[in-house]
C-alpha positions as CSV (number, residue, x, y, z in Angstrom):
1,M,4.6,5.7,13.9
2,T,3.0,4.1,16.3
3,R,2.6,0.1,14.8
4,M,-0.7,-0.8,13.9
5,H,-1.8,-3.8,15.3
6,N,-2.2,-6.7,11.9
7,P,-2.9,-3.1,9.4
8,P,-5.4,-4.1,6.3
9,H,-2.8,-4.3,3.1
10,P,-3.4,-0.9,1.6
11,G,-5.8,-2.6,-1.4
12,E,-8.4,-3.3,1.2
13,V,-8.3,0.5,1.5
14,L,-8.2,1.8,-2.1
15,R,-11.0,-0.9,-2.6
16,E,-13.3,1.4,-0.4
17,Y,-12.0,4.0,-2.4
18,L,-13.0,3.1,-5.5
19,G,-16.2,2.6,-4.1
20,E,-18.2,1.1,-7.5
21,V,-15.1,2.5,-10.3
22,T,-14.4,-0.7,-11.8
23,V,-10.6,-1.5,-11.5
24,T,-10.2,-1.1,-15.7
25,E,-12.0,2.3,-15.5
26,A,-10.0,3.1,-12.5
27,A,-6.6,2.8,-13.9
28,V,-7.7,4.2,-16.7
29,R,-8.2,7.3,-14.7
30,L,-4.8,6.8,-12.7
31,G,-2.9,6.1,-16.5
32,V,-1.5,2.4,-15.1
33,N,-2.3,-0.9,-17.2
34,R,-5.3,-2.3,-15.8
35,V,-3.4,-5.3,-14.5
36,T,-1.1,-3.3,-12.0
37,L,-3.7,-1.9,-10.5
38,S,-5.4,-5.0,-10.1
39,R,-3.0,-7.0,-8.2
40,L,-3.0,-4.0,-6.0
41,V,-6.4,-4.3,-5.4
42,T,-5.7,-7.6,-3.9
43,G,-2.8,-7.8,-2.2
44,T,-0.6,-9.3,-4.5
45,S,1.5,-5.9,-4.6
46,G,3.0,-2.2,-2.9
47,I,2.7,0.3,-3.8
48,S,5.2,2.4,-4.9
49,P,6.6,6.2,-4.9
50,D,4.5,6.4,-8.0
51,M,1.0,4.8,-7.6
52,A,1.0,6.8,-3.9
53,Y,1.6,10.8,-6.2
54,R,-1.1,9.2,-8.4
55,L,-3.3,7.8,-5.7
56,G,-3.5,11.1,-3.7
57,D,-3.9,13.2,-6.8
58,A,-6.5,10.9,-7.3
59,F,-7.8,11.5,-4.7
60,G,-8.1,13.9,-2.6
61,T,-5.5,11.9,0.1
62,S,-1.8,13.0,0.4
63,P,0.4,10.5,-1.3
64,E,2.4,10.1,2.1
65,M,-0.9,8.5,4.1
66,W,-1.1,5.4,1.1
67,A,2.2,5.1,1.4
68,G,2.9,5.0,5.4
69,M,0.0,2.6,4.9
70,Q,2.1,0.3,2.5
71,M,5.7,0.4,5.0
72,Q,2.8,-0.2,8.6
73,Y,1.5,-3.2,6.6
74,D,5.2,-4.0,5.3
75,L,6.8,-3.6,8.5
76,Y,3.9,-6.1,10.2
77,Q,4.5,-8.4,7.5
78,A,8.2,-8.0,8.6
79,G,8.0,-8.9,12.3
80,M,5.9,-12.0,12.0
81,L,9.1,-13.1,10.8
82,K,11.3,-15.9,12.2
83,R,14.7,-13.6,12.5
84,P,18.2,-14.9,13.4
85,K,19.4,-13.4,16.8
86,I,21.2,-10.3,15.3
87,E,24.5,-8.3,18.0
88,R,23.7,-4.9,19.1
89,I,26.1,-2.9,17.4
90,A,26.8,0.1,20.4
91,A,29.1,2.6,19.4
């Protein structure tokens, strides 16, 4: 998987998928708490594997699509952090 340059938080994509559906209505349909879905849509929390399956079922997409977006976002964010120099472990 190639890394995307500054990928959007999956919540931004989810907001587009929701269209005119409110967060409250979508939360009911997904079987989750409204606050949980609101945090996802606003980018303050990430997509769990369970949520990836729920979103896949709700929108006719794959859970891998949602989990993949989350992974790309997380890896990009982690790559922006200052890291200590790591010595390579050769086998």
